[in-house]
Steps between C-alpha positions, in 0.01 A plus 500: 500500500387857561735509802808396301414752227451774762163591352241720676143615446396154381175324586586164650299213640622219724500356847739459785532398861512763773847497659458819704222740593604862553332783694247698297646808334278786618685787327274650233282227353496209744651172380498147639850359436632149486769301325422204276742233382428381148552147370832600337636631832457870424350713776249774433372777721124550471378853578118470510311832523255463791344841444360367169465127572421279795792383714573127508407405853686225682781486244791297636830341407453189287175621339474497121394822328419539129557844353439713193654845503774725376861388544779742585858366492727529803819323601312316776276336239244764425172645619147424394250781538169611341353175642159664503244662270595834347236756604591713194477202265835579334677179596425133501324402821731297719411253776625269771348160582536334839306197631252525213422871557587767242618840628483791255 
């Protein structure tokens, strides 16, 4: 897996179950943050830019979220970011899906 190979800057797609919601990070660009548990047991921090994309409202533990974004390796399991459109058009447009709604 990308986690075992300690790879970063890779576009990944998948889904997981929310195990924890975290307070929004309001330093610099604002990010909605939550932790997903993937089918294989790995956890993943999602940092979703809410200056560029709509925030997932009503997100709670136990919800399933699909994601497409850029993976950065960390010892805790990694971070997914760029889960939104790129205003400059230099990167693949990422997204999150929750309850049938796409956020990008």
